[in-house]
N, C-alpha and C positions, 0 to 999 in steps of 0.2 A: 619718876617720869611723868607726868599728867598726858589725858586721855589725846586732846589735843596737839601735843607735842609730838607722841608716839604716832600719831595719824599722820601728820607731817613727815617724818625720817623713814615711813614706809613710804609714802608715796613719793619721796626723791629716791628712794632705793628703787623701786620699780621704776620712776623713771629714768634713771643711768643705768639698768641693766637692761631695759628693754632697748635702751637706744644703742648700747654697746654691742648689740648682736653681730652686726659685722664686722666688729674691730678687732678680732680677737682670730688669729691661723690656728692654735694649737690646742687641746684638752690645758694641758700643763698652765697657759695662760689666761685661761676659762677659769679654773678654779682659784690659780694664787687674785684675782681679778676680785672672784668672791669674797674671796676668805678679806682681803685688803681694803676693798670697797664697799661691799656691801654688809658684810657680818660686822665688820667694825663700827658701823652705824647705830647696831641693835640694843646698846648697852651691854652685850653680853661680854663672860669675863675670856672666853675661849671658844674659840670652834677648829676643827682637826675636819678637812676633807680627805676622806679615804677613797683610793682608786679599786676595784677589785682584780685581781690577775685570775682570771678562768682555768686559766690550765693547773696552777696551783694550788687554787681555791683558799686562797690567801686575800685579806686587805692589806694595803700599805699607806701609811699618811704620806699624802704628796701637796699638800697645803695646808697652812695655818694660820691663825689670828690668834694672839694674846703671848702666854708667857711659853707656851713652845715653839714662837718664831721670835725671838729674840734679835733677828736680821734678817731683812727683805729677802725673801727665797730663799728661807732657811730653815729646816726645823731641825729641833733639839732635841736628842736622843731617841729616834723614830722608832716605834713601835709595829709591829707584824701581829695580825690579829688572825687564826683559820677563821672560814667561813661557819658560822653558826657560834663561834665561841663572843661572848662578852654582850651586850646590848648593840653594839653595832654590828657585830658580826648577824646575832640575831634577825636584826631590822632588814641586812642584805640577801640573808639566807630566805625572807618571807616575801619581802619585798613592801612591808608596810610598816607605817612610819609610827613611832612610839614616845612617849613621853613618860618618864620615871621621877616622879613628886620626890620618891625618898628612897635614893639607891641603898641605904644600908636596910631597907628592907626585900631589896633586889639581890639572889643569887649570884645572877649573872652578872653585874656590875665587876668591870674590869678597874684599877686602878693606873693610871697614866702617871703623867708627872705630878700630881700631888691629889687627893683625897677631894672630891667636893660631895656635894649634897643632892642633887639632883641633876639629872642629863635631858636630854632631846635627841631623836637621831632620826632622820630621815632620805630615802635612798632614792636615786639617781637613775631613774630610768632612758631606757634609746628601747624602743622596739618590745617593751615590756619585756626587756630583760636588766636587772639591777646591772649597772657599770662604777658603782661607788655610794658612799654614805655621806654627808654633809650631819655631823654630830658636835657638839655643842653641851659643855657640863658648868654651874652655877655652884657659887657656895652658899646659896638659900636651898630652902626645900619649897617647894611647890611654886618656882620661880616661873617655869616656863607657863603660857597658858594656850587656848586654841588658835587666836592670832597670831601667834608666832611660830604654830606647825603650819598652818595656814601659806604663810608668807613663807616659811621655809618650804612649803611643796610648792608652790609658785615658782620661785628661785630654782628648784630642782631641777623643776618640769623646763623651763626656758634653759638651763645646763645643757641639759637632752635635747632641746632643739639644735641649738648650737654644735655640739659633738654628732650630732646625725646629719646635720649639714656639713660637717666635715668628715664625715664618711663617703655623703652621697659625692663630694669633691677628690677625693681617694681613689674609690673606684672610676669615676670619668676616668682620671689621670692613666690608671692602669690601660682601659681600654686605647687609647691610642695606638696601639701597635696595629689596628684596624683602622687607617684613615677615612675612609669611606662610613664604616661604623660609628664613629667618633664625630664626624661633621654633621649628622642628621643628629645622632644622641646630645650633642650638645648644641644646637639648634633649639630643642627642644629644652632643653634642659637649663640653659640659660633664660631661655625668654619665661621658665614657667616659675624660674628663681628672682630675676628683676623685674617681675612685672605680676606676676600672683600672689606673690611673699608681700605684697608694697599691701594689699589689702588689711590683711592680721594687723602689718605695722602703725598701719594709717588709722585703726579702730584703738591699738594700744595706746599712740599719741593723743590722737583725740578724747579720749575715754579719762587720760590722766590729767586733760586740760579742762574738763567739767569737773573734775574731783577738786582741782585746783580752785576754781571757780566758786564751786560748792562751799570750800572751807571758808574762803574769803568772805562770801556775802553772810556765812552761819548757818546753810544750809546743807548739814549732815545728814538727815534721811535718807538720801540718794545714795550718799558714797558706799553704804554694806553691797549693794549693787551694784555701782562703778566696778568696786574691788572686785566682783563676784565675774562680771563680764570682761575685765581685765584677765584674769584667770583661764577664761574663758577662750579667748581670742589668742594667750600664748600654749593652749592645748589644743586650738584646730591649726597651728604654724607649726607645732609638732608633729598630726597627724598630717599634712600636707608634705613636710619634707620625708617622713617615712614613705608616702605613696611616690614619692620622685624617686627615692631610694628604689624601689621595687622595682620601677620599671627602667632604671639605669642597670640592676642585677640582672633584667631581662635582657641585658645587652641589644636593646634594639628591636626589640619582639614584644610591644607591649602587651599583645594579644593575651602572651601568659598569663599576665599581673589579672586575667581578666574575672571578676567576682559577682555576686548575686547584690547587685544594688537595691536600696530603695529610695524611689525618686523623692517621696514626701518628704524623708529622713535626711536624705541628701540636702536639699534646698533648707529646712529647718537649719544644717549646720551654717550652710553658706547664706544666709540669713544673721546667724551668730557674729558671724566674720565679719560682717559689712552693717550692723545693727545700729552705727553710727552715721553713715551714711544716708542709710534707710531713715533714722530718725529728722536728720538734717534738711534734707528733700523732702520729707512728708511723702513717702511712696507709699503706693500700694499694690501690695506681690498677691495675685490669685492664683490659682492652682486648681488643677483636675486631673488627676494621674490615674482616673476610674479605668479608661480603655488601656491603661499599660502602666501597671503599677510598679512592676520592675526590669530592671535591663539587666545582662550580664555585659558586665565593660570592663576598662582598667580604671579604677575611682578615682587614681590621681586625672585623668583625662576628662571624665565626666563634670568632676569638680571645675578642671579650670573652664570647660566650656561654657559650663552655667554661671559660674564665676563673672564671665569676662563678656555675658551678653545682658546678664542682671547690670553690672556695673555701669556697663554703656548705654544701657537705659535708663539707667539715673540721672548720668551723665550729660546726655542729652536731652534733657527734658526740655517741654515745651516752657516758655517763659510766663502765660497766662493760666496753667492750671497743673495737678501735683500730678509726677507719674505713677501710673499704672501699667502695669507689666504683668500679661497673663501668661500662664505656662500651662501646656497641657501635652498631655500623650496618646498615642494611640500604635495600635501593630495593624503593618503592612507586610508584604510576603519580600521575607528576606530583611526587613525594618525594623526598629521601634524610631518612631518620628514625633524628636520632641520638638514642636511650635514655640517660639516664645516670641511674643505679640505686644509691642508699647504703643504709648500716645505721644510719643516726643516729635520732635521736630523735622523730624526723615530728612531722607538724604536723596537727593534730585540723581537717581538711576542711569538716565541718559548720559548725563554730564561725567557720572563717577563711576558708573555701575560694575565699567573695565578694569578698574583701579582699586574697587573696594578692598580685596583682599590681599590686594600687595603690603609688602615691607614697609612700613614707615608709612602709610599715608593713611594723610587728613584732612576732613573735609568741610569742619567747622570752626578756623581758626580762635575765634572766643571762646574756647574749651578748651582747658589744661589736656594734654597726653601725648602719647608719642607711635601711636597709630601700631602698635603689638599685637592688641589685642583679639584683632577679628585676623590675621595673619596665623596666631598661633590658631585659633578657633577647626581652620580649616586646614592647616597643618594636621592638628591631630585628628580629626572628620576623618581624613581623607588615608591617613595614614592604616586606618582600619579597616578600607574597602567601602567607608561611608561616603556621603557630599554632604553639601552645604547648599542651600537658595535662598533670596531675600526675595521679599515685595515692599514696596516704600512709596512713598507719595508726600513730597515739603508741605511739613506742616499736619498732617494727620497721623502720621507716626510709621512703623516700620515691623514688618515680621519674618524673622527669623526659622527657616525649614531647615532641621537638623536629622540627616538620616542615618540612623545611628546602627551599623553593621552587625545582625547578628551574630554571637561569637558562640553561640553553642550553651 
């Protein structure tokens, strides 16, 4: 397989898998989709996906491609490995990927259906815990390269993201015993899932489009960076769902998940998530967090607040100038004040001020949106004892002042 053909195949794999994030509802559906529609496109001879039984400390073969799966959704003569047994077991125990170029020189190699010459194994992680391993072998020595490892780790990260989302939904269902709690929690969780997660997914889709355009125009130099950005967006998606799951586990008491957050680092992560949007709109984002460099707050809430205010500022840019967004912080009694100011089209507060934070309210029909973001920001801030204020002039820009309640 030549390099260009391999890159095209990898692009299609990432595109298909990124697009299928919302299509699968069980772990079994996810891993069989990986085996049938992802691994099968890589030119591998076989692939086995193991899932870890943490109580028994064993790894079970749950999905396969190649000789081990002669019929759809069937594994021929499945084997079980102890945690730490074989190359797969070692990877599961360490949480570290491994390429074995010559299995004859590796005493950990375990023969399954046939003896092969080389092997690659990548852990599937959820909240830093191994839940399974993607494993493939090949009849040639030195078959597996770093690009195979990079691609499988990206696929494993996306699997982990989806599994974590399923767990979040399962947790949400359990809490239906308390209707008042579940109604409040569902509102927050549903908005975060439907609204905030769109940014990294849109980033992935946009980066894939750029990758394809680069290939079409013969401009391959940028594509290594594009693949890195795609992987970064997938990891940010995992982090977002991880934080959401922590809030759900706190049973609608998000203050329990408060941690010390560095504003600069959080902003950097958010800019990576919306990198394509920043690039397309030529947005300039400035920061001054010198007066209050960090705050104790639930990470999922603060990330959602800043993400929504940033994307709104970019979305509602003035036609005659690039968006410039200033973020700064200061300490005031009982609060950390976060100010987000932009030079966009502004809001007529006399006309729309009372409706600004209501659900499904939109004030500029020429810009796409569903009117969820500001309502979500207000709900998150006020649920923790804070408040939000807005100043704006049509044609001049908008300033949001977010009072983050000190949580100790």
